[in-house]
N, C-alpha and C positions, 0 to 999 in steps of 0.2 A: 504494500500500500504506500501511496505517496502522501506526504504532508506538505501542502502548498499554502503558505501564509502570505497574504498581501496586506500591508498596512501603508499609511501615508508617510511613515518615517523610517521604515525598515527596508532592507534589500532582500529580495526573495531567494529562498534556497529550496531546492527540491531534493529530497533525500528518501531513499528506500529504507524500510525497516525490516523487511522480510525477504528471504530468498525463495519463498514459495511461489509457484506460478501465479501470475496475475489474472484475474478474471477479465473478460472483454469489457470494452467501454459500455457503461450503462446509459441507455437512452430512456427518457421518460415515456411511458405508454402514451399512445395516441389519445389526445383529449385531456391529458393530465397536466396540471400546472408544473412548471419546473421546480425542482426541489430548491429551497432557498439557501439556507446557511451553510450547508456542507458542500456546496458546489461553487465554482468560480465563474466569473463572467467571461464571455468569449473574448479572447485577446487577438491581437494581430496575428495572422498566419505565420509571419516570420518568427514571432515570439514562441509560438507553439512548436515550430520545427526545431528551435534551439533547445527545447526541453529534452529532446532525444539525443543527447550527447553520448559519445561512447563511454562505456563503463570503465572504471579504473581497473587495470589488471591486478593491482595489489588488493583492492577492496571492491569486489564485484557488486556488493550490495550498496555502494555509496555513489550517488550521482550528484555532484555539486554543480549548481548553476550560479556562480558568483558574479554579481553585476555591481560594479562600482561606479559611482557617479562623479563627474565624468573624468576618470583617471585613465592612465595609459596601460592599465592591466591587460594581460593577454586574454582575459575572459570578459572584457568589457565589450559585449557583442550586441547589445540592444541598441536600436536606433533611438534618437531623442524622443520621438513620439511614443515609443513603447514605454520608455521610462516615465514619461508624463502620465501615460495611461495607468501604469501601476501605482504611481504616487497618489493619484486621484481616485483610486478604486478602494472598495472595502469588500470583505467576504460576502456581504449580503446585497451588494449593489448589482444592478443589471443595466449595462450601457445600451444594449440594442434589443433588449427583450428576449434574448436567447442565452441559454447556458449550455455548458458541456458537462456531461456526467463525469464523475470521478469513480474510481481512481484512473490516473493516466497510466498507460502501459509503457514500461521500459523494455526496449528491444535489446536482445543480446548484442554485444559489441562484436563486429566482424572486421573492424578496421585494424590495419597494422600500425606499428609504432610510427613508421615513416608517414603514413597518411594522417595520423593524429598530429604529428609535428607540423605538417603542411597546413592543417586546418587551424591549429593554434596560431601559426604565423599569419595566416590570412585574417583571422579574427583580430589579431593585435593591430593590423593595419587599418581596420575599419574606422576607429575613432579619428585617426589623423586624416583619413580621406574625407570623413564627414566634416571635420573641422575646416579643412581646406575649402570644401564646397561652401560651407557657411561663410567663410571669410570672403570667398569670391563673390557670392551673392551680395554680401554687405558692401563690398567695394563697387560692384556694378550699380547697386541702388544709390550709393553715395555719389558716384560719378554722374548718374542720370540726374539726380537732384541738383548737383552743382552746375551741370550743363544747362539745365532749365533756368537756374538762377542767373548764370552769366549771360545767357541769351536775352533774358528780360532786361537785365541791367545794361546790356549793350545797346538795345533800342532806346532805353532811357537816356543813355549817354549821347547817342546820335542826335537826339532832340536838342541837347545842349550845344553840340558841335555845329550843327547845321552843315551847310556846304562851304567848305573852305579849302583852298588849294594847299595850305601849309600842312594841315593834319592829314589830308588825303595823300600828299606826297610822302609824308613820314610813314604812313601806314603801308604804302606800296614798298617803300624801302625796307620796312620791317619784314615784310613777306620775303623779299629777296635775301635779306640778311639771314633769316631763319633757314631758308633753303640751302644756303652755302654752308651753314654749320650743322645741317641735318645729320651727316654721318656721326658726329659726336653726340648730338642730342639723342639719337636712337640708342646708342650704347649706354648713355647715362640713364635713359628712360627704362631700358631693360633692367639695369641695376636697381632702379627705383621701385619697379613693380614686382621683381622676382627675387631680389636678394633677401635672405633670411635675416640680414642685419638691419633691415629697415622696418620700423614700426610706423605705419601710415595712419594719419587721421586720429591721433589720440585726442580725446575730447578734454578741453580745459575750461570750458565755459558754456553758457546757455545759448549764445548767439549762433546763427548758422555757420559762420566762418570761424568759430572758436575751436579750431583744430590745430594740431602741430604734428610734425613728422620727426621721428627719432632715428638717428643714424648711430648704430652701436659698433664698437670695435669687436673683433673676433674674440679677443680674450678679455673677459671682465671678471677675472679672479680677484681683483682688488679695485677699490673705488677709483674712477677715472675723472680727469678734469672735464668740465662741461662748457659748451658754448651755446648760448641762446642767440639764435640768428633771426634777424628781421629783414626780409627781402625787400628789394626796391620794386619799381613799377610805376613811377610817376603818380603815386597815390591813386591810380586808376586800375592798373592791370597787375598789381602785386599778387603773388600766389606762393604758397609754401614750397611747392615743388621746384621753384626757381633756385632753391638752395641745395638741390641734389648734388651738384658737382662739388661744391664746397664741403657738403656733408660727407661725401665719399672720401675726399682728400683728407679731411681731419680724422675721420674714423680709422683710416689706414695709419694714422699717427697716434693711435690710442687716445683719441679725444671723442667724447660723446657730443653729438650736435643735435639740438632741438630747433627745428625751423618753425617759427610761429606764423600762422596765418592770421589775417585780420580783415575787417570789413574795408572794402575799397569804395571810392566815390563812383556812382551816386548812392550806393547802399548805405554809406555813412560818411561823415565829415571827419576832420582831423581829431576832434574830441573823441569820437567813437574809435578811431584807429589807436589813439593813445590808450584809451581804456582797455581795448582788446590786448594790446601788447603788454601793458602792465599786468593784466590778469594772466597772460601766458607766462610772463616772468615769475609771477607768484606761484603758479603751478609747478614750474621747474624747480624753484627754490625749495618747495615743500614736498615734492614727490620724486625728484630725480634719483634719490637713493634707492628707490624700488627698482630702478633700471640699471643699477651699478654705477651711478654717478656719485661724485664727491660733492656734497652740498657746500663745502667750504672752499671749493675751487670752481666758481661759476663766472664765466666771462660773457659780456654782452657785445655782440657785433651787429652793425647795421650797414646796409649798402644802399647808396643813392637815396631815394625817398625813405627807405627803411632806416638809414642812418639818421635822418632828420626826426622821424617818428620815435626811434629809440632814444635819441638825445632828449627829446621833449618829455618822454615818459620817465627817464632817469632823473631829470631836473625837477619835474613835477613831484616825483616821489620824495626827493630831498626836501622840497619846500613843505610837503605834508608832514614830514618827520620833524621839521622845525616848528610847526604849528602846535596848537594845543587841542587835545581831544580828537586828533585824527585817528581813524581806525584803519590801520594798514596791515596787509597780509604778507608783506615782504619788506626787507630793509635794503637800503642802498649799500650798507656795509657788507651784504652778502655777495656783492658784485666785486670781483677782484680787479677788473679793468674793463674799460669801454673802448671798442675799436670802431671808428667811423670811416667807412670806405666811400670815397667820392660823394660825400654828402653836402647838403646846403643847409646852413644854420642861421642865416639872416634872410628870412623870407621876404621882408620888405624890399630888399635890394635886388631880389631875383624876379619880381613880378614882370617887369618889362622884358627881361631876358627870356623867360619862359614863353611870353607872348610871341616873341619873334621866332621861337623854336617850335611853335604849333600848339602849345598849351595855353589857350587863350585866356586873357585877363579875367573874363566873366566866369569861366569855369574854375580857374585857380582861386579866385576870391570866394567862390561858392565852397570849394574844398576847405578853405581856411576860415570859413564862417564870417566873411566880410572883411573889408579893409581895416575896420576898427580893431580887429582881433589879430592883425599880423604881428604886432609886437609880442603878444602873449604866446604865440607859437613860434617865436624866433629865439632859440637858445642863446644866440650871441648877444641879443639885446637884453635878455633876462639876466644873464650872469653879470652884466654891468649895472644892473639896478641895485642901489644900496640896500634895499629892503630884502634882497635875496642873497646878500653877501655871506651870511652864516650858512645858508643852504649849499653854497658853492664849496664850502670847506668840507662838506660831507661826501662830495663826489669822489669816486675811485680814480686811479690814474687813467688818463685819457690818451689814446694814440690815434691820430688823424692821418689817413693815408689817401693820396690823391695823385692822379696822373697830370702831367704838366700841359698836355694838349687835350684836356677834357673840354669838349664844347657844350655838353649838356649842362654841366654845373662846373664853372671855371674853378681852377685850383685855388684862386684867391678866396673862395668861400671857406676853405679849410685854413688858409693862412690867417685871415682876420679873426676866425673863431679861436684859433690857437692863441693869438695875441690877447684876445679878450679874456680867455681862461687864465692865462699867465698873469695878467694884470689883476685878476680877481683872487689870485692865490692858489689856483688849482694846479695840480701836477699834470703837465701835458707835453706830448712829443709829436712833432710833425715830420712825416716822411713823404717826400715827393718823388715820383717815378718819372724819369725823363722820357719824353716821347710817347707816353701811354695815354690812351683815350679813356672814355668813360667805361667802355666795355672790355678793353684790353686786359685790365687787371682781373676782372671777374670771370670773363668767358674765354677770350681768344688765347691768353697765356696758359690757362689750365688745359685747354684742348690741344695746345701745341705740344705738351709733354715736356720732359726735361726738368730743369730747375725753375721753379715758380717763385719769383721774388716775394710776391704778396704772401703766399703760404709760408715761406721761410720766415718772414718777419713776424707773422702771427704766432707760429709755433714756437719761435724763440722766446716770446713773452709768456706763453702758456706753460712751457716746460722750464722756465727759468728756475734754477735752484734744484732741479731734478737731474742729477748727473746721469742716471741710467737712461732716462728718456732722451736727454740730449745726445748721448752716445748712439742710441738707436736711430735718432734723426740723422745723425752724421753718416751712418752706415746705410740708410734707406736708399734703395735704387731709384734712379730718376723715373718719373712717370712716363708711360708710353704715349705716343702721339695718337690722337683720336681723329684728327682732321688733317688732310694734306695741306702743306704750307701755302700753295697758290690760292686755295679756297679761303684760308685765313686772311691772306693779304687782301683779297677782294672784299671779304666781310669787313675788314678794317676800314676800307675806303667807302663802303656803301652803308655802313652802320648809321641808322637814324638817330642814335643817341650821342 
């Protein structure tokens, strides 16, 4: 006889207590009601077939059906819906108005040991397959939702832009630029979607764009330094996946990278972007230890518009900490250093420049919440305000990096910000890269392979004082080329940035 117990909190086990021949299945006579309490409800056919497992050769009267939730046990062979069915059932319930008579019949085992091993191996692989399918369905659903959102926002943005030759020319140039770099983008995209070291779309907040991607080193046996990265995109087309190339590079150097997504215009304005980035930094500071990160070694990096947003969020946090009664979920003191790559920090002085580059004044002022708010979202102006002088003293060391032939945001933007920070008493360093454009530092140079100056300077700061890590960096082989040189040179000339 079988004893089959199903409760909402226990795992079912089927065990035989007698070696005597079992009677056939008992079916209720025609017209008679099904027997209630001593019978079980009809389960999924897959579940029933699993009850007829081969008997153990050592204990022929014992037939275990061990089902763990959801572990990687070799006997975890129930599908998710079967487990849900069991947990919601009781011995007296009837899901479909039909029952199966008891006892269940155990058939003698005729399988060989090799067949049993093959079956156990296949059973062990079922949870991982189910998990991958679930992850794939989740990714597809998330991608579909984001595609719909971006399409809707694109049409909204087009109403702002209207018909203008500047932005249309830039858009066409962007398409040609992307096609030239496509060989590298495809390889990085493959890594982004299929590498086991990438954790995509980790939720850090309640807004639709409150997601971040994590790039993990292969070896996380000890806490690793962490980079919170804020991507660029002219405050309009920023997306967390733009940081995949930097994330891959730093992960190869034993650094965890968290690429923070945030609302873009017209989904949000600069205040929303700052709020999202600050919330993402808070999540990293408070949760990165769960992913193998060292919460005492967190670095903040922003690129282009992301450098501006990250600088605003960092300074705003410092100002909050100087105020009274501010409720903060992270502290500026948790950030070891801030890296600003090709950023603009005096927004008031860049309005006309952006207008000439195709980011029209009306749109840019809408992003920055009106002309009257430009000073409030200009870190360079804010650090010179006497009322924020104490907040400046809380800022971590700042490293500003810029190309000398950057046409999107001139290198003077970093120079004047560095001067303002130094005058206010902050610790700052400025590094200029001769002959580099806005995209050379972040895209073309990493795709070219070999020695990457920007990566070298960032890693030198992150691994400062760690002799073992510095020695590994010195011995690291140069990165391989992802795009032919002639295509990189064409991209350099045609780049709309």
